[in-house]
ROLO-277805 format. One record per atom (N, C-alpha, C, CB): x, y, z; residue in one letter. Coordinates in steps of 0.05 Angstrom, whole numbers, padded with zeros to 5 digits, always signed. Glycine has a CB too. Example, Ala and Ser with C-alpha at 12.3 -4.5 7.8 and 13.67 -1.06 7.14 Angstrom:
BEGIN
+00264-00114+00156A/+00246-00090+00156A/+00264-00066+00156A/+00226-00089+00181A/+00257-00045+00142S/+00273-00021+00143S/+00258+00001+00157S/+00282-00012+00114S/
This chain:
BEGIN
+00078-00344-00371M/+00083-00328-00407M/+00112-00335-00407M/+00079-00284-00411M/+00110-00349-00432G/+00141-00364-00444G/+00163-00361-00451G/+00143-00372-00459G/+00196-00351-00444R/+00195-00315-00457R/+00227-00331-00476R/+00203-00275-00420R/+00244-00322-00480H/+00260-00335-00499H/+00274-00316-00513H/+00246-00351-00516H/+00304-00331-00492N/+00330-00318-00484N/+00345-00293-00503N/+00349-00341-00483N/+00344-00302-00520A/+00346-00276-00553A/+00336-00250-00546A/+00322-00286-00586A/+00354-00225-00550R/+00349-00211-00554R/+00348-00192-00571R/+00352-00211-00545R/+00322-00188-00577L/+00318-00177-00618L/+00318-00152-00611L/+00284-00185-00643L/+00315-00130-00638T/+00318-00112-00643T/+00307-00112-00666T/+00339-00105-00641T/+00274-00076-00658G/+00262-00070-00685G/+00250-00039-00680G/+00235-00095-00694G/+00240-00031-00673R/+00233+00002-00685R/+00196-00006-00676R/+00244+00010-00734R/+00195+00020-00660V/+00163+00026-00640V/+00152+00032-00678V/+00162+00069-00603V/+00129+00014-00666K/+00110+00020-00698K/+00087+00039-00692K/+00094-00013-00714K/+00079+00041-00667R/+00057+00046-00659R/+00058+00058-00627R/+00043+00023-00664R/+00050+00079-00618V/+00044+00085-00587V/+00029+00088-00581V/+00050+00099-00574V/+00007+00094-00548V/-00021+00095-00545V/-00014+00107-00527V/-00040+00074-00542V/+00013+00125-00527N/+00003+00140-00498N/-00013+00143-00468N/-00005+00152-00503N/-00039+00151-00490E/-00050+00159-00460E/-00064+00122-00445E/-00084+00192-00467E/-00058+00117-00450R/-00060+00085-00452R/-00030+00070-00434R/-00060+00076-00491R/-00021+00063-00451G/+00013+00062-00440G/+00023+00040-00454G/+00019+00058-00405G/+00007+00042-00478F/+00026+00017-00498F/+00025+00021-00527F/+00014-00015-00495F/+00026-00005-00534G/+00052+00011-00562G/+00056-00027-00587G/+00104+00024-00534G/+00057-00021-00597F/+00074-00032-00608F/+00100-00047-00629F/+00068-00031-00604F/+00117-00057-00631I/+00147-00058-00633I/+00152-00080-00668I/+00162-00077-00595I/+00152-00069-00682V/+00162-00089-00717V/+00180-00092-00704V/+00168-00076-00755V/+00195-00119-00718L/+00220-00126-00718L/+00239-00107-00753L/+00218-00166-00716L/+00256-00118-00749D/+00280-00100-00772D/+00255-00107-00802D/+00328-00125-00777D/+00255-00139-00805D/+00248-00150-00821D/+00206-00148-00832D/+00263-00174-00811D/+00202-00143-00798S/+00173-00131-00819S/+00161-00155-00800S/+00171-00135-00867S/+00181-00188-00796S/+00149-00207-00801S/+00138-00197-00769S/+00153-00255-00806S/+00144-00191-00755V/+00132-00203-00727V/+00116-00184-00703V/+00158-00213-00712V/+00096-00168-00703E/+00100-00155-00685E/+00093-00155-00662E/+00097-00141-00690E/+00114-00135-00641Y/+00110-00151-00618Y/+00084-00118-00592Y/+00158-00164-00603Y/+00061-00135-00582F/+00056-00108-00563F/+00082-00110-00534F/+00014-00111-00548F/+00074-00077-00530F/+00093-00075-00505F/+00072-00062-00485F/+00124-00054-00510F/+00087-00053-00460H/+00075-00040-00450H/+00096-00020-00430H/+00054-00056-00440H/+00082-00006-00416F/+00103+00020-00420F/+00125+00012-00395F/+00086+00057-00415F/+00113-00008-00377S/+00122-00026-00356S/+00148-00043-00354S/+00103-00042-00353S/+00145-00037-00382G/+00168-00058-00394G/+00196-00042-00393G/+00161-00069-00429G/+00196-00033-00405C/+00223-00017-00411C/+00242-00005-00382C/+00214+00010-00431C/+00262-00016-00398K/+00294-00017-00371K/+00311+00002-00406K/+00316-00074-00354K/+00327+00015-00383G/+00338+00032-00381G/+00322+00059-00422G/+00376+00015-00374G/+00302+00054-00407C/+00304+00093-00425C/+00263+00098-00422C/+00322+00091-00482C/+00259+00110-00434R/+00239+00125-00412R/+00213+00122-00430R/+00248+00162-00403R/+00188+00127-00420I/+00169+00124-00446I/+00173+00151-00453I/+00135+00114-00441I/+00180+00167-00456E/+00180+00196-00482E/+00197+00197-00494E/+00181+00226-00475E/+00211+00166-00480D/+00231+00159-00508D/+00221+00143-00530D/+00255+00142-00501D/+00199+00139-00524L/+00198+00114-00531L/+00177+00130-00565L/+00182+00088-00501L/+00187+00144-00600N/+00169+00141-00601N/+00177+00130-00637N/+00153+00164-00589N/+00141+00135-00652Q/+00144+00116-00688Q/+00172+00132-00681Q/+00119+00127-00729Q/+00188+00097-00709G/+00203+00093-00709G/+00232+00106-00697G/+00197+00088-00725G/+00233+00107-00662T/+00253+00094-00653T/+00258+00071-00656T/+00254+00096-00634T/+00287+00060-00658R/+00304+00042-00652R/+00304+00015-00630R/+00321+00059-00648R/+00294-00006-00622V/+00295-00018-00604V/+00305-00038-00593V/+00284-00018-00602V/+00315-00044-00576S/+00319-00082-00560S/+00300-00085-00546S/+00345-00091-00536S/+00316-00114-00553F/+00274-00123-00531F/+00286-00150-00529F/+00227-00124-00556F/+00279-00178-00501V/+00272-00195-00502V/+00233-00213-00501V/+00289-00197-00487V/+00243-00212-00526A/+00209-00227-00532A/+00206-00251-00513A/+00205-00242-00570A/+00175-00248-00506T/+00155-00258-00494T/+00139-00269-00513T/+00143-00241-00479T/+00120-00288-00490S/+00099-00298-00507S/+00066-00292-00494S/+00105-00331-00509S/+00058-00274-00484G/+00036-00261-00478G/+00015-00277-00470G/+00029-00247-00496G/-00008-00272-00461T/-00034-00278-00468T/-00052-00276-00498T/-00045-00262-00451T/-00049-00253-00513K/-00057-00238-00531K/-00035-00245-00561K/-00055-00208-00517K/-00008-00253-00551G/+00009-00259-00577G/+00034-00249-00562G/+00001-00242-00609G/+00051-00242-00580P/+00086-00239-00577P/+00085-00211-00573P/+00109-00248-00606P/+00101-00207-00543R/+00097-00185-00524R/+00128-00173-00522R/+00084-00197-00492R/+00133-00167-00524A/+00154-00141-00515A/+00164-00132-00489A/+00142-00118-00520A/+00185-00139-00476E/+00196-00141-00455E/+00224-00128-00447E/+00196-00162-00453E/+00238-00109-00424E/+00255-00100-00414E/+00275-00100-00441E/+00261-00115-00390E/+00255-00072-00452I/+00256-00054-00483I/+00262-00037-00470I/+00229-00048-00506I/+00293-00031-00484E/+00322-00010-00480E/+00320+00005-00522E/+00368-00043-00469E/+00334+00016-00524L/+00339+00035-00534L/+00357+00022-00563L/+00352+00054-00512L/+00360+00019-00574A/+00381+00017-00590A/+00414+00022-00607A/+00372+00018-00595A/
C-alpha cells in the first residue's frame, strides 16, 4: 500500500459497526476513504459515528483510498 504523508480532515459518512468498517469523506466531499476500526489511533470505535470530524493519513488500499491513523479532529 502506498502512503501519502499529509494528514487530511473530513467527517465520518457511514459506519457499519457489525462489520467493523466505515467511510470518511473529505471536507470538500471530493473523495471517500474506506476505514477499518483497526486504523483508529487515539479514539475508540464508539467515537466514530456519522458526522464525526476526524483527521487521518491517506493510504492506497487494494480497493481504493483508505484512511489509517484516524483521530478525532
